[in-house]
N, C-alpha and C positions, 0 to 999 in steps of 0.2 A: 529870274534867269532861267532859259529854257534848256532843255536837256538835248544832248547831241544826239541824232539819228545814226551816227556810227556805231554798229554793234562791236566793230573791233575796239574802239576806244572804249566802250563801257565795259566789255570783258577784261580789259587791261587793267582799268581801274579796280574791278571787282577783284581781280586776282591778286592784287597788292594788297587791298584794303578788303578783307573778307569781312571786317567788322568796323565800326566805328572806332576812334580813339578811347582808350578806357575811362570809364565814367563810372560814377557811383561808389560810395565809400566801403559798405560793408556787403558787397555782392559775392558770390561765387566766383570760383574759376571759370575760364573761358574755355572754348573747344581747345583740344589739344593740336588740331592741325592749324588754327590759327595761330597758335603760340610758336609753332614751328617756323611757319612762314615769316613771321615777323623777327625772329630770331635770326634765322638764316639770312634775311635780307638786311640785316644791319651793316651799314656801309655803303648801301646802294640806295638809300632813301634821300630824297631831297625834299625841302620843306616848300609847301606854298607860301606865296607871299601873303603879306596881310590882306591886301585886296582881294585876293583869290581865295583866302581861306573859307570864308562864308559861302561862297560858290560850290567849292568842294564839298562842304558838309551838306549841300541841300541838292546836289545833283547824282553824282555816281554813289556817294556813300549812302544816299538814301533810297538807292535801287533795290536793296536787301535789308532784311531785318538787321537790327543793331545786336551784334554778338561780341562785344568787347571783352578784352581780359578782364575778369573781375564783373562781369555782369552774365547772369543766367536768362538765356533767351527763352522764349516762350514754348518753343517745339525743339526738342533734341533730336538731331538726324541720327539715322542708325549708322552704327560704324562698327568697325573691326579693327582689331590691333592684337598685337602679341605683347604677352606679359614679358618682364625682366627675366633673365635666366635665373633658375632656383639654386644654382649652386653657389657656394661661397668661395671666393678667389682672393689670394693675396694680392698686393699692390702689383700692377704690371707696368710696363714701360709703355709710353704714351703712343698710341697707334696713329696711323694716318686720319686725318678729321674727315668729316663728311664735306662733300664738294658745297661750297657755300656761293650764292648767287652773288656777284659782285656787279654785274650790270643788268638791269631791269629798264625796259622802255615801256614809261607810263605817259599816257597822256590824257590830260584833263580837257574836258570840251570848253570850247569859248575861251580859252584862256591866252593870254599873249605869249606867255613861255609855258611850259609844262611845270617846272617847279622853279623857285627862286633859290640860288646857291646860297642864300643866307639863311641860317636857322637859329635863332636865338633862344637862350633858356627860357625867357619870358614868354616867347610865343608857344612853346612846347607846354610849359606849365599851364598857361590858359586853355590849351586844347585838350589837356589831361582833365582837369576838373581844379576846383579851388583846395581839394584836399587828396592826399594819396589813395588810390584803391587800394585794398589790401584783402587778403583771402579772407573768407567767409569763416575758416576755423578759428581765426582769433578775433572774430567780430566783437563778441561780447566783452573783450579786455578794453574797447574803445568806449570812454564814455563821452557820449554826444552832447551831454548837456554841462561837459566842464571844457576848460581850457587846456592846451597840452601841457602847461605847467602843474595842472592838478591832476594830471593822469598819475596812475600809481607809479612809484619809483621802481618797484619790484618788476612790473610789466617792462618798463623803459630798459631795466638792465638786463633782463632775460631776452628781450626781442620779441617781435612778431614772428609767427610761423605760418606756412601754408599747410595745405593738407599733405599727409602721408601718401607716398606712391607704394604700390604693391611691393612686398618683400623688402620694404625698408623697416627700420627700426623706430619706434616711437621713443619720444623723450619724456621720460617718467617725471623727471624733475620739472619739467616745462608745464606739463599738465596738470602736476600738483600745484605748482604756482598758480596757474591759471585758475584753478577750482578755489585755492585759496582766495584770491582776489575777487573772484565773483561772489563767494559767500560773504566776505567782508563788506562789499557793496550792499549786500542784502540787509546785513546786520545794522548798517548806519541807518537806514529809514525808520523814521519814528511815526509815521503816519498809520492809520488804521489799514490802509491798503498795503503799505509796505510790510506790515506784520502779517497780514493774510498771505502775501507772497512768500514771507520767510518760512510761515507754517507748511505752505504747500511744497516749498522746495524741500523741507525736511522728509515730507510725507511721500514725496514723488518717487524714490525708489521702492518704497513698499507697495505703492499702487502699481508700478510697473512689473515687479515680480509677480504680483497677484495674477496679472492678466496674462503674463508669460506661462506661470504654472498651469492655468485654465487652458490657455490655446494649445499648450504641449499636449495636455491630456485628450483634448479634443481630436488633434491630428494622431495621437498614438492609438486611438479608439478606430479612426477610420482606417488606418494601416493595418491594424490587427483584424477587423473584420473583413477587409479586402483580401488579406493573405489567407484567412481561413477558407473563405467560399473559392479563390483561385487554386489552393492546394488540393482540395477535394474535387474539384473540377477533372483534374489529372485522372481520376478513376471513376467518375461517374457524377449523376445528378440527382436531385429530389424530383420525383414526378409530380407532386403536388406544389412546390414552391421552389423552381429551380435556382432562384437566385438567394437561397438559405444554403449555408454550410451544413454539412452532415452532423455536426455537433448538436444543431438546435432542434432537429427533427428526429433525430436517432441518438438521443442521449446516452451517456454512460450509465450502465445499469447501478442500482444500489448495491452497496457491500451484500446486503444478504437477501436482496430481491432476486426475482428470476431472471435469467440471463437468456435473451433471445439471440442467438447466433446471426440471425438476418433480420435486417430492417426491411420492412415490406415497401416503405417508400422509396427506398434508394436503388436506383439503377445503374449498373457498371456500364460502360461501353461495350464490352463483350454481349452483354444481355441484350442491349440496343441491337448490336449486329446480328444476334442469334434472331431477333424477333424480325429483323428485315429480310433475312434470307431463310428462316425457318429452320436453320440448323440446330444441333445439339451443342454449340460451342461455348455457351455461357458459362461464367465463372469467373473468379477474381484472377486467375493465374494463366489464363489462356493467352495465345500469340497476339489476337486481336486487342486485349487488353494491355499487352507490353507495347505494342505499336501507337496505341492511343496515348498511353501514358508518356512514352517517349517524345511523341511529334509536340503533344501540349507543352511538356517541359522545355523543349527546346525553344518553341515559340516565346514561352514566358520568359526564359533568361535572354534569348536574342533581342528581345523587344526592349528590355531592361537595359542591355549592354548598348542597344543603338541609341535610346533616349540619354543615356549618361554620355557616351562619345560624341553625339552630334549637338547636344544642347547645353552641355556644362563643360566643354573644353575651355581652358584657360585663354585660348585666343580668341574666344568669341565675348570676352567680357572687356569693356572698356568704360573709362569712368572720367568726368572732367576732372577729378582730383589727380590724375596721374601726373607726375612731372618727368623729367629726363627726356623730353621730347626732341633733343638733339642727338640722342644716343644712336648708334648704328643700328640697334636693335629694335628702335622705335619704328615702326611700319604699319600703317592702318589699313592698307590696301594689297599686301602680301608682296609688294615690289621692294626690290633691295637694288641700293645704290651699287655702284661698282666696289667702292671702298669696303663694302661689308659683305660683299657675295662670296669672299674666300672665308668668312667665318664659320664656325661650326653651327649646325642647327639647333635653335635655342629648344629648350625642353618644355614639352607640353603635359601639364596635368589635367585630370579630369575629376572637377570639383565634386561631383556626387558619387565618385568610385569610393570604395573602400568602406571603413568604418566612421572615418573622420576625426577619431580622436588624437591621431597625431599630428594632424594641422590644427587642431582645436588648442592642442597643447603649444604649438609654435605661436598661435595668435595670442594666446593668453600669456605668454612669455614677453610680449612686447613687439610682435611683427605683424604687419598688415598684409594680409592678402584680399584686395578688393574683389567682391562678388562671392567670395566663398560663403558667405553667410547671407546671401540675398534670397529674394523672393523667387526667383527662377530655380535656384539650388534646391531651395525647401521642396517646391513643388515636385521635381524631378527625383529628389531624394526620396521623398514620401511614396511616389507612386513607383519609381523603380525598384524600392525596397520591397513593397508588396509583391511585385513581380518575381523578384530573384528568390526570396525565401519560398514562396509558392512553387518555384520550380523544383524544388526537393535538392537543391544544392546545398553542400556542407556548409553552411553559413547561417549567421543569426540576425535578427533585427535589432537587439539589445543596444549593441556599440552606436550603431547608427542613430538611434533614438538620442543619444548626447549631441549629435550633429544636428538633428532636426530641432532639437530644443535650443540649440545655440543659434541657429537660422532665427526662431521664433524671438529669442531675447534680442538679437540684434536688430531685427525689424521694428519691435514694438520701442526699444529704447530710442531709436531714431526720431521719433516723432516731438521729442524735446531737446531743446539746444544744449540742455546740461550734459546730456549723454551723446548726442550727435556730434558736438562740437569738442569733445574730450575722450579720446582714445582711451586713456588710461581709466576714467570712471565707467566708460562702457563696459570694460573688461569685468567689472564689480557685476553688472547684470548678466554677463556671459558665464560667470563661474556660478551664479544662481541658477542659471539655465541649465547648465551642467547637471546639476543636482537634481533638477525635475526630470531631466533625461533618464536618469538611472532610476529613479522613482517610479516612473511609468512602466519601466522595462522590469523591474523586479518587484514592485509593490513595497519597495523599501525607502521611505524618505529620509530615515536616519542614515542608512547605507549610502544613500545617493549623496547626501550633505559630505559624508565622510571621504567618498570617492572623489569630489570635486576637490576636496582639500588635498588627498594623498596623492592623485594619480594626475589631474588636468590643470589644476590651478597654480598660478605663479606667486601671485599676490594675493593673500587670505586672511585679511585682519578680522577681528571679531565682529564688525558689523556687516562684513561680506558672509560670514558664517551664518548669523542670524537670518539674514535675508535668504540666504541659500535654503537652509531649513524649513523657512516659511513657503518658499516657493515649492520645494519638493513635497511638503505637505498638502498644499493645494492642488498640486497635480495628481498625488495619491488618492485625496478624497474626491476630486472630480472624477477621475477614473475608475473609482470604485462604484460611483453612482451610475456611470456610464454601461457599467458591467459588460466588458466586451466577450466575454467567455459565456455569458448566461448563466453563470454558476454564482454568482455572489462574489467571487474571488478576483484580485487585482490580475493575477498570473494564473496559468493553467496547472503549473507544477506546484502549487502551494498546498503542503501536506502537514499532517501531525502525527506524531507518535504519542504511544500512551505507555511505552516501555522506556525504562532507565538503563543507561550503560553502566559496565561493570569494570572492576579495575584491570583484569586481565586483558580487555580488549584495547587497552591503551597500546599494546605491543602491535597489534594489527593497524591500529590509527596512525602509528609512527610509520609502518611498512607502507601504507597508503601515501602518507607525505613524501616519503622517500621516491615512491613510484611517480607520484605528481610532478617533483621536481625534476627527476631525469626526464619525463615526458616532456615538461615545459621547456627545459634546456634544449633538448635535440629537436623538437617541434620548430622552436625559434631559428636553431642553426639550419635546419633542412629547408625551412620555407624562406630564409634569407638567401641561401645560396641557388634554390629554385628560381626565385625572383631576379636574382643578378646574372645567374649564367645561363638559365633556361629562357625564362620570360624576357630578359633584357637584351640578350647577345643572339638570339635565333630569330627565324622569321616570324615568330609569335609576336615581336616586338611592334612590327608594322601591320599586324593583323589582330588586333584585340579582339575583334567579333568571332573571329573564326576560333581564338582560344577559348571563349564563352561556350561556343557551340560544342566543341571536342569536349570540354570537361563536363558538359551537361550530358552528352552522349556515354562519357565513361561512368558518370555517376549513375546514370538509368541502368546500365548495365549491371554495374556492381551491387546496385542497391535492390532491384526490383525483385530479387528472388528472396532476399533476407528481410523478413517482417519488421525487425528492429532498425534496420539500415534505412528501410524504405519510409518509416513514418516520419512525420515532422520533428523537428529538433526539441521543440517544447513539450510535444507529446510522449517523445522518448524519454526525456528527463522525468516527467511527471510519472510514468510507468515506472521507472527504475528507482525513483525515491519512495513509491508507495509501499505501504505496510502489507504484507500478506495477513488476512485474519482468519481465524479459525471458523469455519463455518461458512465463510463468504463463497459465493458463486463466481466472484470477479477475481478471475485469475490474472488479470493484467496481461492480456495478450500471452499467455503461458509462462509468464515470468515467475509466477508462484510454483514452486515445485511441489507436486501433490504428496510424494514420499521421500522427504529429505535425506532418509537414512538408505535409500537405494541407490547404488551409481548409475544404474540403467535409467532412472528417472531424473537424476540430477545432470549427467553428462549432456544429453541433448540440449538442454537449457543453457549449461555453461558453453556448449559449442557455438551456439546460436549469438549469444552475447559477445564470445570471443572473436568472432567472425565480424559481428557489427562494430565492433571496438578497433580491429583493425583496418576495416574499410574505412570508417569514418576518419580515423586519424590519417590515412594516406589521403583521401580526398580533401581534408582541411588543409594539408600542406600546400597541394596543387591549387586549390581554390581561393585561398585568402591573398588577395592581391590581384584578382581580374578585375577587368574595367566593368564593374557594376557594384551596387551598393551592397556592402558584406560586412557583417559583424564576425568577432571571434568568440562572443561569451558562450553562446548555446552549443557551437559544435564541440567546444573545449570541456564544458560541463557534461556532454553527453560522453564524451570518451572517458571522464573521470568517472562518471557514474557507472559506466560499463566495468570498469576495473573494479570499483568500490563492490559493486553487486556481485562479482565473481567471488571475490575475497569474502564477502558475507555469506554466499551459498557453501563455499567452502568451510567456513567457521560453523555454520550450521550443521553440515555433515558431519563434522569432528564431533560435535556435541551430542549428535544422534548415536555415534559410534562408540563414544566415552563418556557418557553421561556421568560415571562415577569417579571421573578423574578429579583431582583437587583443582584444577583449572576451573571446572565448571561447577564446583561445588556451591559457589554463590547462587546459582539457578536454583537450587533446590528442588531439582526435580521437574522444574518448568521447561518443557520441550520447546516453547516460544520465546525463550529467553534471548535468542540470537535474532536481530531484526536486519536482514539484508538490506533495506532500504536505507537505514541509518548509515550502513558503509558506503551505498552508494552516494550519499549527500557528502560524507566526509571525503570520498574520493574525488567527487566534483570539485569541491572546494580547493582541494590539494591541486588539481590539475590546473585550475584556472589561475591559482596564485604563483604555480611555476610557470605560466605562460605570461601572464600580465605583471607578475611581481607585487601586487596588490597584497595587503596583510588585513590591517584593521577593518577597513571598508568593507572587505569580501568577507571577513567573518560576521559582521553585522548584518551583512546582506542575508546571510544564511540564518541568523538567528530569526529575522523577521520573515523569511520564508517560512519557517517551520512554527512560527507563533509560540516560541518557548525558549527558554535560556537552558534547558536541560542539558543540552548537547553543546554548550558553549566551549568545556575543555577539549572534547574530541576535535572540534572545528578549528579551534584556536592552535593546538598541536600540530595538527596535519599541516594548517597553513605555514606556520612557523618553519616547520621543517622542509616543507615543499620550496619555500623561499631560499632558505640557507642552502639546500642541495643545487637549485637551480643556479643561483649566484656563483656558485664554487665551479660550475661546469660552463655556463655562459652568464658573463656580468650585466648583460644588457637584455630587457625584457623585449617582448615582440614589437612594443610601440617605439621603444628607442631604436631597435633595428630598422623599422620602416623609416623613421626620421633620418636615420643615417644613409639608407638607401636612397631616399628621394632628396637628399642634400637639403633639407629643410634647416634653416638658420635657428636653430635652438640652442638656447644656452641653459644647460641643466645646472640648477642651482644645488642639487643634492649630491652631485658628483665631486670627489675630492682628488685634486692632482698633486703629484710630486714634481716639485720645480726644480729639484736638485741644484745645479750651480748657474741656472739661467737667471737672467737678470732683465729688466724693463729695456736695456739698450737693445736686445736682440729682437725684440717684436715691433720697437718704435719706427714708426714710418718716417723717414727724413726726406724721402724724395717728394713728399706731397707738395703740389704747387701752393704758392703762398701769395697773398695781396698785401703790398707794403704801401703804407700811407704817404711815404716820402717820396713816391714815384706819382708820374701822370698816369692815373687810371681813367681811361677812357671807356664808354659803353662797348665799344668794339673790341678793345683789349681784354676787357673782362668775359665778354662772349667768348673769345677766342681760349680762355683761360678755361671757362666752363666746358668748351667743347673738348679740349683736352682731356678734362676729368672725366667725362661721359665716355669717350673712346677708351678711356683705361677701364670701363665698366665699373665705375664707382660713384654711381648715381646717389647713392646712400651717403656719401661722404660730403666733404666741404672744403672751406679754405680758411686757415688762420690768417688773420690780420695783424700784421706785424709793424713796428716803428724802430727806427734805430735807438740803441740804448745811449744813456749820456755818455759812456767812455768810448762810444762807436765801435766798440769791440765785439757786441752781441746784438741780437734783436730782442726786443721785448713784445710780448702779447698785448695787443689792444682788444681784441675779440676773435668771435669766429663766425662765420656765416655758412648756412647749407646750400648745398647745391640747388635743392628745390627753391629756396628764398632768393637766391641770386637769380635763377630763372625767372621767377616772378617778377622780380623788380627791374630786370632788364628788358623784359617783354612791355613793361608799361612805357620804357622810355627808349623803345626801339628805333625812333626816328632819329635821336640824337646820338649819332654814332661817335662823333667827335667830341661830344661834350664830356667834360671831367665829372667822375663820380666822388663823392667824398664820403669819408667815413670819420665820425666824429672820435676823439678821445677824450675821456672823462675820467675824473678822479673822485669827485665827491659828489653827493647829492644836490648841492647848490648848483655845482657845474652841468650836471646832468639835467637839471630843471630847465637852464636856460638855452642849454645846447639842443634841447629838443623842440624849442619854441618854433623852429622852422619847419614844422610839420607839413607844410604845404610845398616844400621842395622836393620835386620827384628825384632830383639826383644825389639826394641825400640817402644814402642805403643805411645809415646808421640804426634806424629802426628795425631792420631785420637782424641785426648783428648781437649775438650774444656776448655782452660785455664781461660776463663773470663766467667764464667756462670751467669745468672741473680741471684742475691741474694738480700734477703729482712730480716728483724730483726723480730724475733718473736713477738715482741711488735708492729707491724704495723697493721693498720685497714685492714679488710679483703676486703674493697672496692679498697684500693690499689693494693691487689694480684690479684683480679678481673680485673683490668685494666691492669696488667701485660699480663693476658692471652687474653684479649680482644683488647685491643688498640696495644700492641707490638707482639702479636702473639707467646708469648713464649711457648716453648715446655715442659719446665721444670723450677722450679723456687728451689734454694736452700735457706734453712731456716737456719739463724746464731741468734745466742742470741746477747745481748747488746754489750758484749766484742768481738764479731766476730768469737766466736767459732761454730762449725759445730753442727745442732741440727737435721736436717732432709731434707727431699725432697718432693716436691709436683709436680707430672706431671700433665699433662693437663686431663689425663683420670681419675685420682684420683679426681680432682677439679671439673670434670663433675658429678662424682657420689656423691660428697659432695654436689653439687648444687642440684641434683635429691632429695636427701634425705632433703635438707632445703625446696624444694618447696613442698614435701609431707607433711612435718609437718605444713607448712603454710595453 
């Protein structure tokens, strides 16, 4: 058969059939545009006659590469789309649906008629394939070497699933069942090859976390080295090796060595300008130096912000795994239909902005954000982090290291189907990666493991803890050999003390704990209100780059003249932590008071530290949340260390003035009894605990930083006091407030709720559309039901499948099918608009085996149906329902009355909205 020469006819055919009919059993999802077109045109298709069918498949359909639903094409076209809304909403009334194409003129060349009006189930079945195409997500559940009757009953009962869409909740129970079935099949093999595969499967998790730990350390090394060089470039460069940071050719002096105040190899920009003009304007505090410092800082911060905004916006990420293609918000070309033009503009987030820890907590709690842990975000996050930190802004790189490590963990784990095709299993690797991120940030593998357990992880069994510790150890050891600071230490502010603490100092440690708690609570409140009322409701919202430039300018103005505010965050913490040794010529930038007994010597140092503390605290409030990579750890440690150093100097001054006091009697005349650096460390821990509300992990990190357990009691006491005070003033830490502000769908398993007299009936959604097996369900009618569900912005929901009860008074539950699974199934049979769709009702394993023998029937949607969903009676306590979502990881719970009749459904997002309302009322 020859192809027609009419381009109009060919284009019409191609517009209708962008891809050939579904083929291939275990292939991945198709292009989202193709799925949208097929679903919208349900009811407008006509079937080719038997004699024309072969001609159709060899003419117009062969004109483009095959990209059927369920088949991954060789080349993926570049696409853009907008992600679903980030906010969680309660059930809404159904809005007008998208306009669906009801009449399409299609002409097939050289055909007596365009399409035959008859279209039989057998014809469609032969066009699809001998077996139903399913999503690659559950591909490993299908045993290709077994008949349908031999397929695991657990798989059949729970149903097959497709890929999760962005900001949808995962089904922990389904993924647990799937992994159990996969492992059971491996155990059944008795051959040597099967046993080798079993051993490899058991070792795979350890292999992956080893690779993740190593790569995380390599990325951290590159970020640290780049940040060091770029930070020093703001002030000058090395004459002999311009690509080196000042630390490597102008090293810090030894404690007792000679101190040369000027490094001959280092040239400031004012010196360069003076040499060009022949003037006498050289020096570190000249106007030329200030302008150079400011311009370079603005360029660094602006570049970081531009990379973040234009390369990591949520609207620039699209994946074939997305569902909900009929949603009014789904638009890949930025065009809106008339029915959705009046809707509010959807929210956009920038994946590389901020620390990433709130989003990581959301992902680990069971929600999906496609692209957030991808390669593009990893590159931009690492590059942007080096630029933003080196600009001198009041932010740190330690928090973003958790995001970077999670990106590495996600990318590495996806190379094997055990983790690629199981979102719950992949989160085990992500938990281990978070531990590695903290380990490279602080050189604390034990603290990193505890941080992953205490702060970010949602599911943390012993197996995950062991792997997290191993991953953190690999990362810390690798970074130790790479030696990013050239000092043999993993972090720059790693210090040791040779003095012990005394009982009287516990009073001052408690005082620092109170100060840290007050600072943490009010910092969280002020930053939340600044982000909500200033950044979110003024012109700054539409001009994020301008905000970054303004914040950078304010930072340079306030910090340039104060040496402690101007220095880098890690360098400031290192000097504040440092111990002033008798006879040492290293004064740590004059932080060591020459005569602690003289107020004239003490006050200038205290005043400079106090100014730096106020400036850093204010700048951190307005900086955290701007659109570039930024962490909160180091700025908070810096503010707390400043407060602690001031208290330490004050106690030291008191000792010099009242050496014979009973309080200082334990010093026995030792005038170096008080160590201000120890107070700085305790104050830093207290401030960070007040801001983030971490306790055990933070204390262990401080122990690992100081290489001793001597100061365990002071740190633990101040941390506990700080958290207690902060919780009393503001119940939520900074990460929880960011989650609330961003409207991220996070279910906090640690929070306790007061249910009062509320019951399950008050949260049950009784208006959700259902599918009744006693009615005539066609492809077109189910498509319209799916359209209504998506118009109500519930792409994460689904449909209960019901049958009449035996007494005809109530409805009994047959099963539950998710919106994504229904979309997949409808796309496969899109041509058969009037064909009836069937759902099997099974009661026993024997019935189930026979009922699924017709696996090749594309109109039997039973394989996508969860036949045993979690159910709860309407008179059950709300705490029991809460534990279903928290402990079991349920995605939805079906509510029945005391007689077992169906009443409604509660999905996870509906439950989150209910908890949010409950918290606001309380």
